[in-house]
KOLKEDREN-635272 format. One record per residue (C-alpha): x, y, z negated; residue number from 0. Coordinates in Angstrom, 1 decimal. Layout:
residues N
       px       py       pz   pos
        X        Y        Z   NUM
...
END
This chain:
residues 761
       px       py       pz   pos
    145.2     86.7   -135.5     0
    144.1     89.8   -137.4     1
    140.4     90.3   -136.7     2
    138.1     93.2   -137.7     3
    134.4     92.5   -138.0     4
    131.8     95.3   -137.5     5
    128.3     94.4   -138.7     6
    125.7     95.6   -141.3     7
    127.9     94.7   -144.2     8
    126.5     97.4   -146.5     9
    122.8     96.5   -146.0    10
    121.3     95.1   -149.2    11
    119.7     92.4   -147.2    12
    120.4     88.8   -148.0    13
    120.7     87.7   -144.4    14
    122.9     90.6   -143.4    15
    125.6     90.1   -146.0    16
    125.5     86.3   -145.8    17
    126.0     86.2   -142.0    18
    128.9     88.6   -142.4    19
    130.4     86.3   -145.0    20
    129.8     83.3   -142.8    21
    131.6     84.7   -139.9    22
    134.5     85.8   -142.1    23
    134.8     82.4   -143.7    24
    134.5     80.5   -140.3    25
    137.3     82.7   -138.9    26
    139.4     81.9   -142.0    27
    138.9     78.2   -141.5    28
    140.3     78.6   -138.0    29
    143.5     80.1   -139.3    30
    142.7     83.8   -138.6    31
    143.0     86.8   -140.9    32
    139.6     88.5   -140.8    33
    138.4     91.7   -142.5    34
    135.0     93.2   -142.5    35
    135.4     96.9   -141.4    36
    133.6     98.7   -144.2    37
    131.4    100.9   -142.0    38
    128.8    102.4   -144.3    39
    126.7    104.7   -142.3    40
    124.3    107.0   -144.1    41
    121.1    105.8   -142.4    42
    121.7    102.3   -143.9    43
    123.1    103.3   -147.3    44
    120.2    105.7   -148.0    45
    117.7    102.9   -147.8    46
    119.2    101.2   -150.9    47
    120.8    103.9   -153.0    48
    119.7    104.2   -156.6    49
    119.9    108.0   -156.5    50
    121.2    110.9   -154.5    51
    124.5    111.9   -156.0    52
    124.6    115.5   -157.2    53
    127.8    117.6   -157.4    54
    126.8    120.8   -159.1    55
    130.3    121.6   -160.4    56
    133.6    122.5   -158.9    57
    135.5    120.2   -161.3    58
    135.4    116.5   -160.4    59
    135.4    115.4   -164.0    60
    132.1    117.3   -164.6    61
    130.5    115.8   -161.5    62
    131.6    112.4   -162.7    63
    129.7    112.9   -165.9    64
    126.6    113.9   -163.9    65
    126.8    110.7   -161.9    66
    127.0    108.6   -165.0    67
    123.8    110.3   -166.3    68
    122.1    109.7   -162.9    69
    123.2    106.1   -163.1    70
    121.8    105.6   -166.6    71
    118.5    107.2   -165.5    72
    118.3    104.8   -162.5    73
    118.8    101.9   -164.8    74
    116.0    103.0   -167.1    75
    113.7    103.8   -164.2    76
    113.9    100.3   -162.6    77
    116.1     97.7   -164.3    78
    115.5     95.0   -161.6    79
    116.3     97.4   -158.8    80
    119.5     98.5   -160.6    81
    120.7     94.9   -161.2    82
    120.0     94.0   -157.6    83
    121.9     97.0   -156.4    84
    124.9     96.1   -158.5    85
    124.8     92.4   -157.4    86
    124.9     93.4   -153.7    87
    127.6     96.0   -154.2    88
    129.7     93.4   -156.0    89
    129.2     90.9   -153.2    90
    130.0     93.6   -150.5    91
    133.2     94.8   -152.3    92
    134.5     91.6   -153.7    93
    133.1     88.5   -151.9    94
    133.4     90.1   -148.5    95
    137.0     91.0   -147.5    96
    136.1     94.6   -146.7    97
    138.6     97.3   -145.6    98
    139.1    100.2   -147.9    99
    138.3    103.0   -148.2   100
    134.8    102.9   -146.8   101
    134.2    104.6   -143.5   102
    131.0    106.7   -143.6   103
    130.5    108.0   -140.1   104
    131.7    107.5   -136.5   105
    134.1    110.4   -136.7   106
    135.9    108.8   -139.6   107
    135.8    105.4   -137.8   108
    137.3    106.9   -134.7   109
    140.2    108.3   -136.7   110
    140.8    105.2   -138.8   111
    144.0    103.4   -138.1   112
    143.5     99.6   -137.9   113
    146.1     97.1   -136.9   114
    143.7     94.3   -135.6   115
    144.5     92.1   -132.6   116
    140.8     91.7   -132.0   117
    137.5     93.1   -133.1   118
    134.1     91.4   -133.3   119
    130.8     93.1   -133.3   120
    128.0     91.1   -134.9   121
    126.0     89.4   -135.9   122
    122.6     90.9   -136.9   123
    120.6     93.6   -135.2   124
    123.6     95.9   -134.6   125
    122.2     96.8   -131.2   126
    118.8     97.8   -132.4   127
    118.5    101.5   -131.6   128
    115.7    101.9   -134.1   129
    118.2    101.2   -136.9   130
    121.5    102.4   -135.4   131
    120.5    105.1   -132.9   132
    122.9    103.4   -130.5   133
    125.8    104.2   -132.8   134
    129.0    103.6   -130.7   135
    130.7    102.1   -133.8   136
    128.6     99.0   -133.4   137
    129.8     98.7   -129.8   138
    133.5     98.9   -130.9   139
    133.9    102.2   -129.2   140
    136.9    103.0   -131.4   141
    140.4    101.7   -132.1   142
    143.4    101.0   -130.0   143
    142.7    100.4   -126.3   144
    144.7     97.2   -126.2   145
    142.6     95.5   -128.9   146
    140.4     92.7   -127.6   147
    136.7     93.4   -128.2   148
    134.1     90.6   -128.6   149
    130.4     90.6   -129.5   150
    129.2     87.6   -131.4   151
    125.5     86.8   -131.8   152
    124.6     90.5   -131.5   153
    120.9     91.1   -131.6   154
    118.7     93.9   -130.2   155
    116.1     93.0   -132.7   156
    113.1     93.3   -130.3   157
    111.9     92.2   -126.9   158
    113.6     94.9   -124.8   159
    116.0     97.8   -124.8   160
    113.9    100.9   -124.5   161
    114.4    103.6   -121.8   162
    115.6    106.0   -124.6   163
    118.3    103.5   -125.6   164
    119.2    102.2   -122.1   165
    121.8    104.8   -121.0   166
    123.9    104.6   -124.2   167
    123.7    100.8   -124.2   168
    124.8    100.7   -120.6   169
    127.8    102.9   -121.3   170
    129.0    101.2   -124.4   171
    128.4     97.5   -123.4   172
    131.3     97.8   -121.1   173
    133.7     98.1   -124.1   174
    133.5     94.3   -124.5   175
    135.8     91.7   -123.1   176
    133.5     88.9   -124.0   177
    129.7     89.2   -124.8   178
    127.5     86.8   -126.7   179
    124.0     87.5   -128.2   180
    121.8     85.7   -130.6   181
    118.6     85.3   -128.6   182
    117.7     84.4   -125.0   183
    115.6     87.6   -124.7   184
    118.6     89.7   -125.7   185
    120.6     88.0   -123.0   186
    118.0     88.9   -120.4   187
    118.2     92.6   -121.5   188
    122.0     92.7   -121.6   189
    122.1     91.3   -118.0   190
    120.2     94.4   -116.9   191
    123.4     96.4   -117.5   192
    126.3     94.1   -116.9   193
    127.5     91.9   -114.1   194
    129.3     89.5   -116.4   195
    128.7     86.3   -118.3   196
    126.6     86.6   -121.4   197
    126.4     83.7   -123.8   198
    123.6     82.8   -126.3   199
    125.2     81.6   -129.5   200
    123.9     80.7   -133.0   201
    123.8     83.0   -136.0   202
    127.1     82.9   -137.9   203
    125.4     81.3   -140.9   204
    125.0     78.1   -138.8   205
    128.8     77.8   -138.2   206
    129.4     76.6   -141.8   207
    128.5     73.4   -143.5   208
    126.1     73.3   -146.5   209
    129.0     72.6   -148.8   210
    130.4     76.0   -148.1   211
    127.2     77.7   -149.3   212
    127.2     75.5   -152.4   213
    130.4     77.3   -153.4   214
    128.4     80.5   -153.5   215
    125.0     79.3   -154.7   216
    123.7     80.0   -158.2   217
    120.8     77.7   -159.2   218
    117.8     79.3   -161.0   219
    116.9     78.3   -164.5   220
    113.6     76.7   -163.9   221
    112.3     73.2   -164.8   222
    109.4     72.7   -162.4   223
    108.8     72.5   -158.7   224
    107.7     75.7   -157.0   225
    107.0     77.4   -153.7   226
    109.5     80.1   -152.9   227
    107.9     83.0   -150.9   228
    110.2     85.5   -149.4   229
    109.0     88.8   -147.8   230
    111.9     90.5   -145.8   231
    110.1     93.9   -145.6   232
    111.3     96.5   -148.0   233
    107.9     98.2   -148.5   234
    105.4     96.4   -146.3   235
    103.1     93.8   -147.9   236
    102.6     90.9   -145.4   237
     99.0     89.8   -145.9   238
     99.5     86.8   -143.5   239
    102.4     85.6   -145.7   240
    100.5     86.0   -148.9   241
     97.4     84.3   -147.5   242
     99.5     81.3   -146.4   243
    101.2     81.1   -149.8   244
     97.9     81.2   -151.6   245
     96.5     78.4   -149.4   246
     99.6     76.2   -149.8   247
     99.6     76.8   -153.5   248
     95.9     75.8   -153.7   249
     96.5     72.6   -151.7   250
     99.6     71.5   -153.5   251
     98.9     72.9   -157.0   252
    102.5     74.3   -157.0   253
    103.2     77.7   -158.6   254
    104.8     80.5   -156.6   255
    108.1     82.3   -157.1   256
    108.5     85.4   -154.9   257
    110.5     88.6   -154.3   258
    107.9     91.3   -154.4   259
    107.5     93.7   -157.4   260
    104.3     95.2   -156.0   261
    102.3     92.0   -155.6   262
    101.2     89.1   -157.8   263
     99.8     85.6   -156.8   264
     97.1     83.8   -158.6   265
     99.3     80.8   -159.4   266
    102.7     82.5   -160.1   267
    105.5     81.3   -162.3   268
    108.2     83.9   -161.6   269
    109.6     86.7   -159.5   270
    113.1     87.0   -158.0   271
    113.8     90.7   -158.1   272
    117.2     91.4   -159.5   273
    119.7     88.9   -157.9   274
    122.2     88.9   -155.2   275
    123.0     86.6   -152.3   276
    124.1     83.8   -154.6   277
    120.8     83.7   -156.4   278
    118.9     83.9   -153.1   279
    120.6     80.7   -151.9   280
    119.7     79.1   -155.2   281
    116.0     79.8   -155.1   282
    115.7     78.4   -151.5   283
    117.9     75.4   -152.2   284
    115.8     74.3   -155.2   285
    112.3     75.1   -153.8   286
    109.8     72.4   -152.9   287
    108.5     74.6   -150.1   288
    109.7     77.8   -148.6   289
    107.4     80.4   -147.0   290
    109.1     83.4   -145.4   291
    108.8     86.0   -142.6   292
    112.6     86.2   -142.7   293
    114.9     84.8   -140.1   294
    117.7     84.0   -142.6   295
    115.3     82.6   -145.2   296
    114.3     80.2   -142.4   297
    117.9     79.4   -141.6   298
    118.8     78.5   -145.2   299
    115.6     76.5   -145.6   300
    116.9     74.4   -142.7   301
    120.4     74.2   -144.0   302
    119.1     73.0   -147.4   303
    116.6     70.6   -145.7   304
    113.6     72.2   -147.3   305
    110.0     71.9   -146.2   306
    109.2     75.4   -144.9   307
    106.7     77.5   -143.0   308
    107.8     80.6   -141.1   309
    105.4     83.5   -140.6   310
    106.3     85.4   -137.3   311
    107.9     88.7   -137.9   312
    105.4     91.4   -136.9   313
    108.0     93.3   -134.8   314
    110.3     90.5   -133.4   315
    108.8     87.0   -133.6   316
    110.9     85.8   -130.6   317
    114.2     85.2   -132.4   318
    112.3     82.9   -134.9   319
    110.4     81.2   -132.1   320
    113.7     80.7   -130.1   321
    115.6     79.4   -133.1   322
    112.9     76.9   -134.2   323
    112.3     75.9   -130.6   324
    116.0     75.1   -130.1   325
    115.8     72.8   -133.2   326
    112.6     71.1   -132.0   327
    110.5     72.3   -135.0   328
    108.6     75.1   -133.4   329
    105.4     73.9   -135.1   330
    106.7     75.4   -138.3   331
    106.0     78.9   -137.0   332
    102.5     79.6   -138.3   333
    100.6     82.9   -138.5   334
     97.4     82.1   -140.3   335
     96.3     79.7   -143.1   336
     93.8     78.1   -140.7   337
     96.8     76.9   -138.6   338
     98.0     74.9   -141.6   339
     97.4     71.2   -140.8   340
     95.0     69.3   -143.1   341
     97.6     66.7   -143.7   342
    100.8     68.6   -144.8   343
    102.9     65.5   -144.0   344
    102.5     66.5   -140.4   345
    105.0     69.3   -141.2   346
    107.6     66.8   -142.5   347
    110.9     67.5   -140.8   348
    113.2     64.8   -139.4   349
    116.4     66.5   -140.5   350
    118.6     63.9   -138.9   351
    117.4     65.1   -135.5   352
    117.5     68.8   -136.5   353
    121.1     68.5   -137.7   354
    122.1     66.9   -134.4   355
    120.7     69.8   -132.5   356
    122.1     72.3   -135.0   357
    125.6     70.8   -134.5   358
    125.2     71.1   -130.8   359
    124.3     74.8   -131.1   360
    127.2     75.3   -133.5   361
    129.7     73.5   -131.2   362
    128.8     75.7   -128.2   363
    129.1     78.8   -130.4   364
    132.4     77.8   -131.8   365
    133.7     77.1   -128.3   366
    132.7     80.6   -127.3   367
    134.6     82.1   -130.2   368
    137.6     80.0   -129.5   369
    137.6     80.9   -125.8   370
    137.1     84.6   -126.4   371
    139.8     84.9   -129.0   372
    142.3     82.9   -126.9   373
    141.4     84.4   -123.6   374
    142.8     87.5   -121.8   375
    141.5     91.0   -122.2   376
    139.1     91.9   -119.4   377
    138.4     95.6   -120.0   378
    140.1     99.0   -119.5   379
    143.0     98.9   -117.1   380
    142.7     95.1   -116.9   381
    139.1     95.2   -115.8   382
    138.1     94.0   -112.4   383
    137.1     97.1   -110.2   384
    133.4     97.0   -109.7   385
    132.0    100.0   -107.8   386
    128.4    101.1   -107.6   387
    128.1     98.9   -104.5   388
    129.0     95.8   -106.5   389
    126.6     96.5   -109.4   390
    124.3     99.6   -109.6   391
    125.8    101.1   -112.8   392
    125.2    104.9   -112.9   393
    128.4    105.4   -114.9   394
    130.4    104.2   -111.8   395
    129.0    106.8   -109.3   396
    129.9    110.5   -109.3   397
    127.6    111.4   -106.4   398
    130.6    112.8   -104.4   399
    129.3    111.6   -101.0   400
    132.7    110.2    -99.9   401
    131.0    106.9    -99.0   402
    128.3    108.6    -97.0   403
    130.9    110.7    -95.1   404
    133.1    107.6    -94.4   405
    130.5    105.1    -93.3   406
    131.2    104.5    -89.5   407
    127.6    103.4    -88.8   408
    125.7    105.9    -90.8   409
    124.3    103.1    -92.9   410
    124.5    105.0    -96.2   411
    122.1    107.7    -97.4   412
    122.2    109.5   -100.7   413
    118.9    109.3   -102.6   414
    117.9    111.0   -105.8   415
    116.7    109.2   -108.9   416
    114.1    110.6   -111.2   417
    116.7    112.9   -112.8   418
    117.6    114.3   -109.4   419
    121.1    112.8   -109.3   420
    122.0    111.2   -106.0   421
    123.2    107.6   -105.5   422
    124.2    105.7   -102.3   423
    121.6    103.4   -100.6   424
    122.8    101.0    -97.9   425
    120.5    100.3    -95.0   426
    121.3     96.8    -94.1   427
    120.0     97.0    -90.6   428
    122.8     99.5    -89.9   429
    125.6     98.1    -92.1   430
    128.4     96.2    -90.4   431
    129.9     95.0    -93.7   432
    133.2     96.8    -93.1   433
    133.7     97.6    -96.8   434
    134.9    101.2    -96.1   435
    132.4    102.4    -98.7   436
    134.0    100.3   -101.5   437
    137.5    101.3   -100.4   438
    136.7    105.1   -100.4   439
    134.7    105.0   -103.7   440
    136.6    107.2   -106.2   441
    135.6    105.0   -109.2   442
    138.8    103.4   -110.7   443
    140.9    104.6   -107.8   444
    144.2    105.4   -109.5   445
    146.0    106.5   -106.2   446
    143.9    109.6   -106.2   447
    145.7    111.0   -109.2   448
    148.9    113.1   -108.8   449
    152.2    111.4   -109.5   450
    153.2    112.9   -112.8   451
    156.8    111.8   -112.4   452
    157.2    113.7   -109.1   453
    155.5    116.9   -110.3   454
    156.4    119.1   -113.2   455
    153.3    120.4   -114.9   456
    153.4    124.1   -116.0   457
    150.7    125.9   -117.9   458
    149.9    129.7   -118.0   459
    147.5    132.0   -119.8   460
    146.4    134.6   -117.3   461
    143.8    137.2   -116.4   462
    143.0    139.3   -113.3   463
    144.2    142.9   -113.4   464
    140.9    144.1   -111.8   465
    138.3    144.7   -114.5   466
    135.3    144.3   -112.1   467
    136.6    140.9   -111.1   468
    137.0    139.8   -114.8   469
    133.5    140.8   -115.7   470
    131.9    138.8   -112.9   471
    134.2    135.8   -113.2   472
    133.7    132.8   -115.5   473
    137.0    133.2   -117.3   474
    139.9    135.6   -116.5   475
    139.3    135.9   -112.8   476
    142.3    133.8   -111.7   477
    140.3    131.9   -109.1   478
    139.6    135.2   -107.2   479
    143.4    135.9   -107.0   480
    144.0    132.4   -105.5   481
    141.1    132.8   -103.0   482
    142.3    136.3   -102.0   483
    145.8    134.9   -101.3   484
    144.5    132.2    -99.0   485
    142.1    134.6    -97.2   486
    144.9    137.1    -96.8   487
    146.8    134.4    -94.9   488
    143.7    134.0    -92.6   489
    142.8    130.7    -94.4   490
    139.4    129.4    -95.6   491
    138.1    129.0    -99.1   492
    135.5    126.4   -100.1   493
    133.5    127.0   -103.2   494
    130.0    126.9   -104.8   495
    127.5    129.7   -104.3   496
    123.8    130.0   -105.0   497
    121.6    130.0   -101.9   498
    118.3    131.8   -101.2   499
    116.4    129.2   -103.1   500
    118.6    129.6   -106.2   501
    120.2    126.2   -105.6   502
    123.9    125.6   -105.8   503
    125.7    124.6   -102.5   504
    129.2    124.3   -101.2   505
    130.1    127.0    -98.6   506
    133.1    128.1    -96.6   507
    134.3    131.7    -97.0   508
    136.6    133.5    -94.6   509
    136.5    137.0    -96.2   510
    136.9    138.3    -99.8   511
    133.3    139.3    -99.7   512
    132.1    135.9    -98.7   513
    134.3    134.2   -101.5   514
    133.1    136.6   -104.3   515
    130.0    134.4   -105.1   516
    132.4    131.4   -105.9   517
    134.0    133.0   -108.9   518
    131.4    132.6   -111.6   519
    130.4    129.3   -113.2   520
    127.3    127.5   -111.9   521
    125.8    125.1   -114.3   522
    124.1    123.0   -111.6   523
    124.8    120.1   -109.3   524
    125.7    121.7   -106.0   525
    124.8    120.3   -102.6   526
    127.9    119.1   -100.7   527
    126.3    117.2    -97.7   528
    128.5    117.5    -94.6   529
    131.2    119.7    -96.3   530
    134.0    117.1    -96.3   531
    133.6    116.6    -92.6   532
    133.8    120.3    -91.9   533
    136.9    120.6    -94.1   534
    138.6    117.8    -92.2   535
    137.9    119.5    -88.9   536
    139.6    122.7    -90.1   537
    142.5    120.8    -91.5   538
    143.0    118.8    -88.2   539
    143.1    122.2    -86.4   540
    145.9    123.3    -88.7   541
    143.8    125.8    -90.6   542
    144.7    126.5    -94.2   543
    141.9    125.5    -96.7   544
    141.6    126.1   -100.4   545
    139.0    123.7   -101.7   546
    137.6    124.3   -105.2   547
    135.2    122.2   -107.3   548
    134.8    119.8   -110.1   549
    137.5    117.0   -110.4   550
    135.3    114.3   -109.0   551
    134.6    116.5   -106.0   552
    138.3    117.0   -105.3   553
    138.8    113.2   -105.7   554
    136.0    112.6   -103.3   555
    137.5    114.9   -100.7   556
    141.0    113.3   -101.1   557
    139.7    109.8   -100.8   558
    137.6    110.7    -97.7   559
    140.6    112.4    -96.0   560
    142.9    109.5    -96.9   561
    146.1    111.4    -96.1   562
    148.1    114.3    -97.3   563
    147.6    117.7    -95.6   564
    150.2    120.4    -96.1   565
    147.6    123.0    -95.3   566
    145.2    121.9    -98.0   567
    145.2    123.4   -101.5   568
    142.9    122.1   -104.2   569
    141.7    123.7   -107.4   570
    139.5    121.9   -109.9   571
    137.9    123.1   -113.1   572
    138.0    121.7   -116.6   573
    134.6    120.3   -116.4   574
    131.7    119.7   -118.7   575
    129.5    117.9   -116.2   576
    126.9    118.2   -113.5   577
    123.4    119.3   -114.7   578
    120.3    117.4   -113.7   579
    118.9    118.8   -110.5   580
    115.4    117.9   -111.6   581
    115.7    119.7   -114.9   582
    117.2    122.8   -113.2   583
    114.6    122.9   -110.4   584
    111.7    122.6   -112.9   585
    113.3    125.3   -115.0   586
    113.7    127.9   -112.2   587
    110.2    127.0   -110.8   588
    108.8    127.7   -114.3   589
    110.6    131.1   -114.3   590
    109.2    132.0   -110.9   591
    105.7    131.1   -111.9   592
    106.0    133.0   -115.2   593
    107.3    136.2   -113.4   594
    105.1    135.7   -110.3   595
    108.1    136.3   -108.1   596
    110.8    134.5   -106.3   597
    114.3    134.6   -107.9   598
    116.7    136.9   -106.1   599
    119.9    136.0   -108.1   600
    120.9    134.0   -111.1   601
    123.9    134.2   -113.4   602
    124.3    131.6   -116.1   603
    127.0    133.1   -118.4   604
    127.6    136.8   -117.5   605
    130.2    138.4   -119.9   606
    129.3    142.1   -119.3   607
    129.4    142.6   -123.1   608
    132.7    140.7   -123.5   609
    133.8    137.1   -123.7   610
    132.2    136.4   -127.1   611
    128.6    136.6   -125.9   612
    127.5    135.5   -122.5   613
    124.1    136.1   -121.0   614
    121.8    134.4   -118.5   615
    120.6    137.1   -116.1   616
    117.9    136.2   -113.6   617
    116.8    138.9   -111.1   618
    113.5    138.6   -109.3   619
    112.4    140.0   -105.9   620
    109.8    142.0   -107.8   621
    112.5    144.0   -109.5   622
    112.0    142.3   -112.9   623
    114.9    140.9   -114.8   624
    115.1    138.0   -117.3   625
    118.0    138.4   -119.7   626
    118.8    136.1   -122.6   627
    121.9    135.2   -124.6   628
    123.3    132.1   -123.0   629
    123.6    130.0   -126.2   630
    119.9    130.6   -127.0   631
    118.6    130.0   -123.5   632
    116.7    126.7   -123.3   633
    118.3    125.5   -120.1   634
    121.9    126.5   -121.0   635
    121.5    125.2   -124.6   636
    120.5    121.8   -123.2   637
    123.6    121.9   -121.0   638
    126.0    123.0   -123.7   639
    124.7    120.3   -126.0   640
    125.4    117.7   -123.2   641
    121.8    116.7   -122.9   642
    121.2    117.0   -119.1   643
    124.4    115.9   -117.4   644
    125.0    113.1   -114.9   645
    125.6    109.7   -116.5   646
    129.1    109.4   -115.0   647
    130.1    112.7   -116.7   648
    129.9    110.9   -120.1   649
    132.7    108.5   -119.1   650
    134.5    110.6   -116.5   651
    138.0    109.2   -115.8   652
    139.0    112.5   -114.2   653
    138.6    114.2   -117.6   654
    140.8    111.9   -119.6   655
    144.3    112.7   -120.8   656
    146.8    114.6   -118.7   657
    146.0    113.1   -115.4   658
    145.0    115.4   -112.6   659
    143.7    115.2   -109.0   660
    144.2    118.8   -107.9   661
    147.0    121.2   -107.2   662
    145.8    123.6   -109.8   663
    143.4    123.2   -112.8   664
    141.5    126.2   -114.2   665
    139.7    126.6   -117.5   666
    138.8    129.0   -120.2   667
    141.5    129.8   -122.8   668
    139.2    129.7   -125.9   669
    141.3    131.0   -128.8   670
    143.8    133.4   -127.2   671
    143.5    135.8   -130.1   672
    145.0    133.1   -132.4   673
    147.5    131.4   -130.2   674
    148.5    134.0   -127.7   675
    147.3    137.4   -128.9   676
    149.2    139.4   -126.3   677
    147.1    137.6   -123.6   678
    143.7    138.0   -125.4   679
    141.4    140.0   -123.0   680
    138.0    141.2   -123.9   681
    136.5    139.6   -120.9   682
    138.3    136.3   -121.3   683
    141.5    134.6   -120.4   684
    142.1    131.8   -118.0   685
    143.9    128.5   -118.6   686
    146.0    127.7   -115.6   687
    147.6    124.3   -115.1   688
    149.9    123.9   -112.2   689
    149.9    120.2   -111.2   690
    151.9    120.0   -108.0   691
    154.6    121.7   -106.0   692
    151.9    123.0   -103.6   693
    150.1    124.4   -106.6   694
    153.2    126.3   -107.7   695
    153.6    127.6   -104.1   696
    150.0    129.0   -104.2   697
    150.4    130.3   -107.7   698
    153.5    132.3   -106.8   699
    151.7    133.8   -103.8   700
    148.7    134.9   -105.9   701
    150.0    135.9   -109.3   702
    150.8    139.4   -108.2   703
    147.2    140.3   -109.0   704
    147.5    138.8   -112.5   705
    148.8    139.4   -116.0   706
    150.2    136.0   -117.1   707
    152.4    134.2   -119.6   708
    153.7    130.6   -119.5   709
    152.7    128.6   -122.6   710
    152.9    125.1   -124.0   711
    150.1    123.0   -122.6   712
    150.0    120.8   -125.7   713
    149.1    123.8   -127.9   714
    146.7    125.5   -125.5   715
    143.1    125.1   -126.7   716
    140.7    125.5   -123.8   717
    136.9    125.7   -123.3   718
    136.7    122.7   -121.2   719
    138.3    120.0   -123.2   720
    140.2    117.3   -121.3   721
    138.0    114.4   -122.3   722
    134.6    113.2   -121.2   723
    131.6    114.8   -122.8   724
    129.9    113.0   -125.6   725
    126.8    110.9   -124.9   726
    124.1    111.0   -127.6   727
    120.6    109.6   -127.9   728
    119.2    113.2   -127.6   729
    120.2    113.1   -124.0   730
    117.9    110.1   -123.3   731
    115.2    111.5   -125.5   732
    115.1    114.7   -123.6   733
    115.5    113.2   -120.1   734
    112.7    110.7   -120.8   735
    110.3    113.5   -121.4   736
    111.0    115.2   -118.1   737
    107.8    115.1   -116.0   738
    105.7    114.1   -119.0   739
    105.4    117.7   -120.4   740
    106.1    121.3   -119.3   741
    109.8    121.8   -118.9   742
    109.9    124.8   -121.3   743
    108.4    122.6   -124.1   744
    110.8    119.8   -123.5   745
    113.9    122.0   -123.5   746
    112.7    124.0   -126.4   747
    112.1    120.9   -128.5   748
    115.9    120.1   -128.2   749
    117.2    123.7   -128.4   750
    119.6    123.6   -131.3   751
    119.4    127.4   -132.0   752
    115.6    127.2   -132.4   753
    116.1    124.4   -134.9   754
    118.6    126.5   -136.9   755
    116.3    129.4   -137.1   756
    113.5    127.2   -138.4   757
    115.7    125.8   -141.1   758
    116.6    129.4   -142.2   759
    113.0    130.3   -142.7   760
END
């Protein structure tokens, strides 16, 4: 089996590269063909680089000469650092079987074409957001969908997953078919976000026998016994480690060899500053004692049966405590010299017993790998359907209220979380366990999508012939033509308007005047309580209804109705998500307090100056007006940067590929001037996608008000791209500050236009 491994392969850290090598070699020994995916992200590489490459010239040959000069200066500046760098790079590029060329960011990783049958994430602290910022590459969020994804001995590197990291972690952890972690604490944390089995397995370095490391090891040229002291921190001096080393040296009379250039011991016989992983193994294997605050220095001390003392890592002592406890030698974790026993023989290790326990750990871990590699895929289209009612995962609930509307006993209420998004709560005293809520849930409900084989999709570029309509519509004014057509036939139109409290809500219009407020985009989460029931009543009476909304709202309506109605037309929008109700409410409250007046009306993206520049326009009852360019507005900038949307918007299945749930899909035709110049209108052009025969029927009735042209949907760039919006850590950082500071300060801190202006100054 061809297997790709994603880990910290480029870190110039002995444990990081040796655990990658160990997993590679173990998989080879099992008959597989493993490769380490050469994922060299900047945040890791910059920690170890010798210099920042300069490219002052246009010609590559001249820049190459500059790099050689920089390289020579780096050698002169610090020969030990230079040699160590070269030793690590040689190991990474030659001893590890790395893919070429290197992949330097997630965009490149997403585009890379690998032919693996399976991918493994791990080991090491690949899920530590402090290091990785929850980089999706370390959650295998790339590659072909049919590739099996496994985590092996992944570590979060600390006691808990923080609130800032939690949302991204919860999204990406579902990529895995099989999950294993390195520590019990990590298992506890992962189980907060998944309803699956999570195994605790050993570090990959423990999968191989000592003889395998002997093939790598380079013994030091030293003719005396010594204490090897290893400090894992790049710049931090560990006073506890140094004090323990001085005490042990005083008691035993043995000199010290250590790896720090910025510290010297009283009784010192050498420093290990310029070697690679091979030399690291040699210094440990030949030491009389090993003192370390490093997990992997501890592991190799055990593998080579050394007498050792481990100083707890100041950030994450639990993985050392767990590891030593599992082996029955927890008394070797000491923090202070006073804890050192008077009789050092008390620290003697019965390695026969330790090896027995190590072999048991390794056997369980090997069994997990064997099972995961041989077992079936369990994600994607093969995943068991688990709704929000099975496990409260925010990515599985769209807040559509279909469950609430369906419940026969009224046992479900929708309650808001701290971000203002609503989720179902079941009141057990009313629940009759009928399961209707699970059946109606739109999450992973493929029958809600239109049958693409039965319906021919057509795409048009279009705009309304009425200039006033175009100005006050979000893009092209096509929706107004559709609504007018239905109302002209004495039908009803359902859409979103802003109420007297400046909140979005679904409403039913029976006249053109009543439907006019529906035509512009509202960057809010509208209230839809009771609307599905009202629509059903109209449909049952034979009334014609045009229902417009986001794709998930359309899906919720269809699931609730649970039958086809010839008198129902649906129109959805290419969607960029529902905004946090809490953020929006705090923002408009701030505006009302600032202007000492209630808001009379609000427009989020008015195009009165043309499509290239939209404006937020807020009118107050006092007569004052707040006007600001949309892209610069703090609230709209947060929305456009995907920082305040509902969790399910970041994995929305209704915004993937060519699938559709409505009769007609509308969006904004972004680059009409380049792709369809004859349809380029100063106030914007609509993207119109006809998904069903009913949609074509409505289109033919309404297009008399429009200028339009059929176009190839594959070449039509639109404002709302047909894919879920991107989740970043900024979203969590912003949302976690809501309620802790004034809303304007929070939003402004993340306003990308403000940051650009600061850089220019």
